[in-house]
Structures are given as structure tokens and as C-alpha cells.
N, C-alpha and C positions, 0 to 999 in steps of 0.2 A: 205048890213051890217049894223048894229045900230054903233050906237060910242060907245054903252058898248062894242062891242060882240068887236068888233078894239078894243077899251083900253085891256080886255081880253089875246086878242092875243100878244098881243105889250108883248116882253121880257124883253122888263125893265122894264116891270109893274107886272108881274111873280116875274123877281129877289125881286123886293120891296118887294110882302103882301108874297115872302118867309122868306123876314131877319126879316120885320117888326112877326111873324110866330112862326121866332126862339126867338128875344131878348123877345118876349113876354112869350115863355114858362120858357126860361132863369130869367126870369124877377122871374115867379110864384113864380119857381122851390126854389131860393133864396130863395120869401121873406117867404114861406113856411118852409125854414127850423130856418131863422131866427126865428121867430116867435113862433116856436114849442115850449109848453108848456113841461119843464122842472125844473125835481126838481130830485136833487141829492147832494149831498157833496164832498168834495172833503180832502184834506190834502196835509200836508207839513210836509217834519219830517229832523229836522238838530241831530245828537249824540256829544258828545262828552265826551269818554274816559277818566274820572278824575282819575284810575291807573286799568292796563295793566300786574295780573301775574305777578306786583312787588317784592310782599313778603314776596316770596319766595330767593329773595337776602338777602335778611338782619331779624338775625335770632333772634333781640329781636322784633320785629316791629311789631304789633298789632293793626290790621286794624277791628271794626267792627262799625255796623252802626245796631241802637237798640238791643246794645248786640249779634249779628249774626256775627260771625265769616267773616270780605269780601273778593274776592281774585281779584275777576277784579268790578270794577265800574261806574258805566256808566250813563249821567243825560242825555233825550233823551225830545225835546220839540219838541209837537206835533201842527200845528194850522189847523185849522180842519174850514171850512164854508162852508155857500149854493154854490155854485156854478153855484148851475141853475135861471132862471128866472124868477120862482116863488116863494112863501113865503114855508117851511117848517113844519110840524105840528107835535105834538111826537104822533099823529093817523094815523101822515104817515108811517110812523116805523115797519113795520111785527115782531111781540114780538119776535123768530124769527133771523129777521133780524139787532137787532139794532143795534143803533151803538157801536162797542167797537172796544176796539182793546187790542191784544193778542202779548207778545213776544216770541220768540225763547222758544223752548224747554228747550237748558243750563239755559235757565235766570230765574231771578226770578224777580215778581215786590215787589219795598221795598217801596216807597213812590209816591200816586200820590199826584198833589197839579194844582187847576184848574189858571192859573198866570195871564192874561190878557183877556178880553173879550167887544166888540163891542158894545158891548147892553145887559146893568142890563136887562131890563126887559125881555130878550130869559130865563128867571132862567139855561143856563149850570149849571148844578152839575156833580160831578166825583165821580168811586165809585168802588174800589176794590172789584169783582169782587172775584177773587180767582187770588193767588202767578203767575199766565200768567196771564189774559186780567184782560181789566177795561174799567168797563163801564161806558158811556157817556152819560146824559142825560140834557134832553132842554124843556120847551113850545112850541114856534118855533124860526126859525132863518129868515128873510127876504133875501132877495139876499143879495150877498154877506156878510154879519154875521157870527159871528163865536168865536173861540176861542184859548187862547194858551194853552196847558198842558205839565205840567211839571210828566216826568214817573224818577225814581229814582228807 
């Protein structure tokens, strides 16, 4: 037997090779997951109900917003940012899956405003599509860049 054959027959050496193979596989798997190209938006929502069905308790009280009678009023702030690890461009968005914010059937959007932006050159803007939907437009968003949108 040669020294190589003796080494390969050694149980301790076989265990060492198995450990190296397992560690190598785990390292490759983890490294691939970490470095995988990811383009995605994430969001966080915080809502404050300013008026919730209180008008009916006071007969003489009238609450309006831009001439519309209000029974309930909620101000919501959406923080939207690129949570991926690659730049998101406007052209990355499919037209049918554009970045939109929609409200429940019983709600109606009265106003929308962009109140903060991490980078002005992103050209984020908001547009009311209809009384249920707001469209969020942008040129690009680098990693961790985004906006805060207020919806009434």
C-alpha cells in the first residue's frame, strides 16, 4: 500500500474530508443567497384615525373636506423603499404591475402628498388615479432609497 492509500483508508481523514465538503456546500449556498440579485419594493404603513363616526353625536357639527361631508377621516403615511440590492428603474416595472396604493372599498382617497424623499434625483411623484388608487411614479431607486407618502 502506498501512503496515499493509507491516508484515504484513515477514518479520521475521511471525516475531515466530509466536514470540508459540508462546510464548502453550506458556504456556497449562503454566499449564493446573499449575492442573488434582488429588485423589490417594501413598504410600511402607519395610520391615524382623526375622526371615526363622531359627527352623528353632535347634530350641529359639520365636518367637510374640500366641500365633501366627512364622517370618518384617516391620515395614512406609507414609507416605500427599495429593499433589494440592485437599482430599480422605472423600466423595470411592468405597466400592469406599476407601484400603486389602493384603499378598501368603504374608503375614498381625498388627497395625496409626497412628504419626504431620500434622494431628489429619483423624481418620485404621486398621482391619484381614481378615488381608490394612487399611482407612485419614479425614475429610479437605488438600494434603501424611497419616499414617505401621506394619504388622506
